[in-house]
C-alpha positions as CSV (number, residue, x, y, z in Angstrom):
1,X,-78.5,41.6,-10.4
2,X,-77.2,43.1,-7.2
3,X,-79.6,45.8,-5.8
4,X,-76.8,48.2,-4.8
5,X,-79.1,50.6,-2.5
6,X,-80.0,47.6,-0.5
7,X,-76.5,46.3,-0.6
8,X,-75.4,49.7,0.6
9,X,-77.8,49.8,3.5
10,X,-76.9,46.3,4.6
11,X,-73.1,47.4,4.5
12,X,-73.8,50.5,6.5
13,X,-76.0,48.6,9.1
14,X,-73.2,46.1,9.5
15,X,-70.6,48.9,10.0
16,X,-72.7,50.8,12.5
17,X,-73.0,47.4,14.4
18,X,-69.5,46.9,14.3
19,X,-68.6,50.4,15.7
20,X,-71.3,50.0,18.4
21,X,-69.7,46.8,19.6
22,X,-66.3,48.6,19.6
23,X,-67.7,51.6,21.4
24,X,-67.0,49.8,25.0
25,X,-66.4,51.8,28.2
26,X,-62.8,51.4,28.4
27,X,-61.1,54.0,30.7
28,X,-61.3,55.7,33.9
29,X,-63.8,58.5,33.9
30,X,-64.4,61.5,36.6
31,X,-68.0,61.8,36.8
32,X,-70.4,64.1,38.6
33,X,-72.9,62.4,40.9
34,X,-75.9,64.5,42.3
35,X,-77.3,63.4,45.7
36,X,-81.0,64.1,46.9
37,X,-80.9,63.7,50.8
38,X,-83.2,61.1,52.5
39,X,-84.2,62.6,55.8
40,X,-86.5,59.9,57.1
41,X,-86.3,56.0,56.5
42,X,-89.9,55.5,57.2
43,X,-92.2,57.7,55.0
44,X,-95.3,57.9,57.3
45,X,-93.4,58.3,60.3
46,X,-90.6,60.8,59.5
47,X,-89.4,61.3,63.2
48,X,-88.7,57.5,63.8
49,X,-85.0,57.1,63.6
50,X,-84.5,53.7,65.7
51,X,-85.4,50.3,63.7
52,X,-84.7,47.5,66.2
53,X,-81.0,47.6,66.7
54,X,-80.3,49.9,63.8
55,X,-80.5,53.6,64.1
56,X,-81.0,55.4,60.8
57,X,-78.3,57.8,60.2
58,X,-79.5,59.2,56.7
59,X,-79.5,58.4,53.0
60,X,-79.2,59.6,49.5
61,X,-80.7,59.2,46.2
62,X,-77.9,59.3,43.5
63,X,-77.9,60.3,40.0
64,X,-75.5,60.8,37.2
65,X,-75.7,61.2,33.4
66,X,-73.0,58.5,32.6
67,X,-74.3,55.6,30.5
68,X,-72.5,53.1,33.0
69,X,-73.7,54.5,36.2
70,X,-76.2,52.3,38.3
71,X,-76.9,48.7,38.6
72,X,-74.7,48.6,41.8
73,X,-74.8,45.0,43.4
74,X,-71.6,45.2,45.5
75,X,-70.0,47.7,47.9
76,X,-67.1,48.1,50.1
77,X,-66.7,51.1,52.4
78,X,-63.3,51.8,53.8
79,X,-62.4,52.1,57.5
80,X,-62.4,56.0,57.3
81,X,-66.2,56.0,56.6
82,X,-65.7,58.0,53.5
83,X,-63.8,56.2,50.7
84,X,-65.8,53.5,48.9
85,X,-65.6,51.2,45.9
86,X,-68.8,49.6,44.3
87,X,-69.3,47.3,41.4
88,X,-72.1,47.3,38.9
89,X,-73.4,44.1,37.5
90,X,-72.1,45.3,34.3
91,X,-68.6,45.2,35.2
92,X,-68.1,48.9,36.1
93,X,-66.3,49.9,39.1
94,X,-67.5,53.2,40.9
95,X,-65.4,54.7,43.5
96,X,-65.4,58.0,45.4
97,X,-65.9,59.6,48.7
98,X,-69.1,60.0,50.9
99,X,-69.4,63.5,52.2
100,X,-71.1,63.7,55.5
101,X,-72.2,66.6,57.6
102,X,-73.2,66.1,61.5
103,X,-72.7,62.4,60.9
104,X,-75.4,62.2,57.9
105,X,-74.4,61.6,54.3
106,X,-75.1,64.7,52.0
107,X,-73.1,64.0,48.7
108,X,-70.6,62.1,46.7
109,X,-67.2,63.7,45.8
110,X,-64.2,62.6,43.7
111,X,-66.5,60.1,41.8
112,X,-65.0,57.8,39.1
113,X,-66.2,55.0,36.9
114,X,-63.9,52.4,35.2
115,X,-64.5,49.1,33.6
116,X,-63.5,46.0,35.2
117,X,-60.4,44.3,33.5
118,X,-59.9,40.7,32.7
119,X,-56.6,38.9,33.0
120,X,-55.4,40.4,29.8
121,X,-56.1,44.1,30.9
122,X,-59.2,44.3,28.6
123,X,-62.6,45.3,29.8
124,X,-64.9,42.5,30.7
125,X,-68.3,43.5,29.8
126,X,-69.7,40.1,29.9
127,X,-69.0,39.6,33.4
128,X,-71.9,39.8,35.6
129,X,-70.0,41.3,38.8
130,X,-72.2,40.7,41.8
131,X,-70.2,40.6,45.0
132,X,-66.9,41.8,46.6
133,X,-64.8,40.5,49.7
134,X,-61.7,42.0,50.8
135,X,-58.5,40.8,52.3
136,X,-55.8,43.3,52.8
137,X,-56.1,45.3,49.5
138,X,-57.1,42.0,47.7
139,X,-60.5,42.1,46.3
140,X,-62.5,38.9,45.6
141,X,-65.3,39.4,42.9
142,X,-68.0,36.8,42.4
143,X,-69.2,36.4,38.7
144,X,-72.7,35.3,38.4
145,X,-73.6,33.3,35.4
146,X,-70.3,32.3,34.9
147,X,-70.2,30.9,38.5
148,X,-66.6,31.6,39.4
149,X,-64.5,34.2,41.4
150,X,-61.7,36.4,40.3
151,X,-59.2,38.2,42.4
152,X,-57.8,41.7,42.0
153,X,-54.7,43.5,43.5
154,X,-56.8,46.6,44.3
155,X,-54.5,47.7,46.9
156,X,-51.6,48.1,44.4
157,X,-53.5,49.0,41.1
158,X,-56.8,50.1,42.0
159,X,-59.4,50.2,39.1
160,X,-56.7,49.0,36.7
161,X,-56.0,45.8,38.6
162,X,-56.7,42.5,36.4
163,X,-58.9,39.9,37.4
164,X,-57.2,36.4,37.9
165,X,-59.5,33.4,38.3
166,X,-59.2,31.4,41.6
167,X,-60.0,27.7,42.0
168,X,-63.6,27.2,43.0
169,X,-65.5,24.3,44.0
170,X,-67.0,22.2,40.9
171,X,-70.3,22.4,42.6
172,X,-70.7,26.1,41.9
173,X,-71.3,25.1,38.2
174,X,-74.7,23.7,39.2
175,X,-76.2,26.7,40.6
176,X,-78.7,28.6,38.8
177,X,-77.6,30.6,35.7
178,X,-78.7,34.1,37.0
179,X,-79.1,33.4,40.9
180,X,-75.8,32.4,41.9
181,X,-72.8,34.0,43.6
182,X,-74.6,37.1,45.1
183,X,-72.5,37.1,48.4
184,X,-68.5,36.8,49.4
185,X,-67.2,37.3,52.9
186,X,-63.4,36.9,53.6
187,X,-62.8,35.8,57.1
188,X,-59.7,37.4,58.6
189,X,-57.2,34.8,59.9
190,X,-57.7,35.5,63.6
191,X,-61.0,33.8,63.6
192,X,-61.7,30.2,63.4
193,X,-62.6,30.2,59.9
194,X,-59.6,32.3,59.1
195,X,-58.6,32.4,55.4
196,X,-61.9,31.4,54.1
197,X,-64.1,32.8,51.6
198,X,-67.8,32.4,52.3
199,X,-69.6,32.5,49.1
200,X,-73.6,32.4,49.3
201,X,-75.7,32.1,46.3
202,X,-78.9,34.2,45.5
203,X,-81.2,31.4,45.3
204,X,-79.3,28.2,44.5
205,X,-81.6,25.8,46.4
206,X,-80.8,22.6,48.2
207,X,-83.6,19.6,48.1
208,X,-84.9,20.9,51.4
209,X,-85.4,24.5,49.9
210,X,-82.7,26.2,51.7
211,X,-79.9,28.3,50.1
212,X,-76.6,26.8,49.0
213,X,-73.4,28.4,50.5
214,X,-69.8,27.3,50.3
215,X,-66.6,27.8,52.3
216,X,-63.6,28.2,49.9
217,X,-60.2,27.6,51.2
218,X,-59.3,28.1,54.8
219,X,-59.0,25.1,57.4
220,X,-62.5,23.5,56.4
221,X,-63.5,23.7,52.9
222,X,-67.1,22.4,52.3
223,X,-70.8,23.4,51.7
224,X,-73.3,24.5,54.0
225,X,-76.7,26.2,53.7
226,X,-78.7,29.2,54.8
227,X,-82.4,28.6,56.1
228,X,-84.7,30.3,53.6
229,X,-88.1,32.0,54.9
230,X,-90.7,34.1,53.5
231,X,-89.7,33.9,50.0
232,X,-86.6,36.1,50.5
233,X,-83.4,35.7,48.3
234,X,-80.0,36.6,49.5
235,X,-78.3,39.6,47.8
236,X,-75.2,40.2,49.8
237,X,-73.5,39.6,53.1
238,X,-70.7,41.5,55.4
239,X,-68.9,40.5,58.5
240,X,-69.6,42.4,61.7
241,X,-66.4,43.6,63.9
242,X,-67.3,41.0,66.3
243,X,-67.1,38.3,63.6
244,X,-70.8,37.6,63.1
245,X,-72.2,37.7,59.6
246,X,-75.0,40.0,58.4
247,X,-77.0,38.5,55.4
248,X,-78.9,41.2,53.2
249,X,-82.0,39.7,51.6
250,X,-84.8,40.9,49.2
251,X,-88.1,39.9,47.6
252,X,-90.9,41.3,45.5
253,X,-94.5,40.6,45.6
254,X,-97.3,42.6,44.0
255,X,-99.0,43.2,47.2
256,X,-96.0,44.3,49.1
257,X,-93.8,45.6,46.4
258,X,-89.8,45.5,47.1
259,X,-88.9,44.3,50.4
260,X,-85.6,44.1,52.4
261,X,-84.5,42.2,55.3
262,X,-81.2,41.8,57.2
263,X,-80.5,38.8,59.3
264,X,-77.5,38.0,61.7
265,X,-75.7,34.5,61.4
266,X,-73.1,33.6,64.0
267,X,-70.0,32.8,62.5
268,X,-69.5,30.0,65.0
269,X,-72.5,28.2,63.4
270,X,-71.0,28.1,59.9
271,X,-69.3,24.9,59.0
272,X,-69.4,22.0,56.3
273,X,-73.1,20.5,56.4
274,X,-74.5,23.0,58.7
275,X,-77.9,24.7,58.3
276,X,-77.6,28.2,59.7
277,X,-80.1,30.7,60.5
278,X,-80.5,33.8,62.8
279,X,-82.6,36.8,64.1
280,X,-83.9,39.6,61.7
281,X,-82.5,42.8,62.7
282,X,-84.5,45.0,60.3
283,X,-87.4,44.3,57.9
284,X,-88.6,47.2,55.3
285,X,-90.9,47.4,52.4
286,X,-92.7,50.2,50.4
287,X,-93.6,52.1,53.5
288,X,-89.7,52.9,53.8
289,X,-87.2,54.5,51.4
290,X,-86.0,51.3,49.8
291,X,-85.5,50.1,46.3
292,X,-83.9,47.0,44.9
293,X,-81.4,47.0,48.2
294,X,-78.3,44.6,46.8
295,X,-75.2,45.6,48.4
296,X,-74.2,45.9,52.0
297,X,-71.0,47.1,53.6
298,X,-70.1,47.1,57.3
299,X,-67.2,48.9,59.1
300,X,-66.2,50.1,62.7
301,X,-65.6,53.7,62.5
302,X,-62.9,55.6,64.0
303,X,-65.5,56.7,66.7
304,X,-66.3,53.0,67.4
305,X,-69.6,52.8,65.8
306,X,-70.5,49.9,63.7
307,X,-71.8,51.7,60.6
308,X,-74.1,49.8,57.9
309,X,-74.2,51.2,54.4
310,X,-76.5,49.6,51.8
311,X,-76.8,50.7,48.2
312,X,-79.4,49.6,45.8
313,X,-79.3,48.2,42.2
314,X,-81.7,50.0,39.9
315,X,-81.4,47.6,37.3
316,X,-80.6,50.6,34.8
317,X,-84.3,51.5,34.8
318,X,-85.5,55.0,34.8
319,X,-88.4,53.4,36.9
320,X,-86.1,52.6,39.7
321,X,-83.5,54.6,42.0
322,X,-80.0,54.3,43.1
323,X,-80.4,54.5,46.8
324,X,-77.6,54.6,49.4
325,X,-78.5,54.3,53.1
326,X,-76.6,54.3,56.4
327,X,-77.5,52.8,59.8
328,X,-75.7,52.6,63.1
329,X,-76.0,49.4,64.9
330,X,-76.6,49.7,68.5
331,X,-75.9,46.2,70.4
332,X,-78.0,47.7,73.4
């Protein structure tokens, strides 16, 4: 005999699960983002503003009640120094405007969230979107776990752009499942590697223990590696106005907590078969106002400053923060 109460309970559970699966974030939505200013980068020395070549400009701790806010792993700030687009690792666009006063960030305005769309124009919630590179309105996005890259006509369609897969080297499939395409940089055509996508893995290691990276397209496609040291993994990269590459790195240890490092790599050193390394321009840990810093953007402002903007991935955890930091790079 069929037990009707149990049958009805199972049916209701099934329907609830089906409805939950259909309840996917599927539209552009304006949101309110609150911002708590970070006045000093070093907690024990609040008057310190200079950290090697980097001058701390200011920071914000961001909060928003929307369920899809947070987890940001890629960022591009526009040349005006205000408008930006970020990506969460759950395939959500976050765009808006950084509001500043006296050169320091004080808030976020005109904020919107939207799902990343696949080639069919449908939300792609299973895409682990980890990195962005930009070429005149075209955004290239690296997908971790799937080990591929998709292209968006963002300049034309904005967050409604559909992702189209591009051809990638088959060796990308050999990267670790959850430690693959963490960084993308597009090299403008005026440089030696012009037209190349530089793709750097988070922690795909060579036999020598260094980090695998790839040159996709351009004049000299191939594979190179980035020297690994002190247990760091690579979380993002961006090009300086003079063509060198900045690599953002992170690590965690019980003694030190979360730490962040930025290295400078000469673009001229990058070529197939090369092992590249470069000087550390900043290193920070629990003594500083950081979290899981995962996304880096670099621009030359209208005033001629080189501005670095870094944002953290809070892993959608209430125990972590979404931190946005800005530094100006002084060459002398």
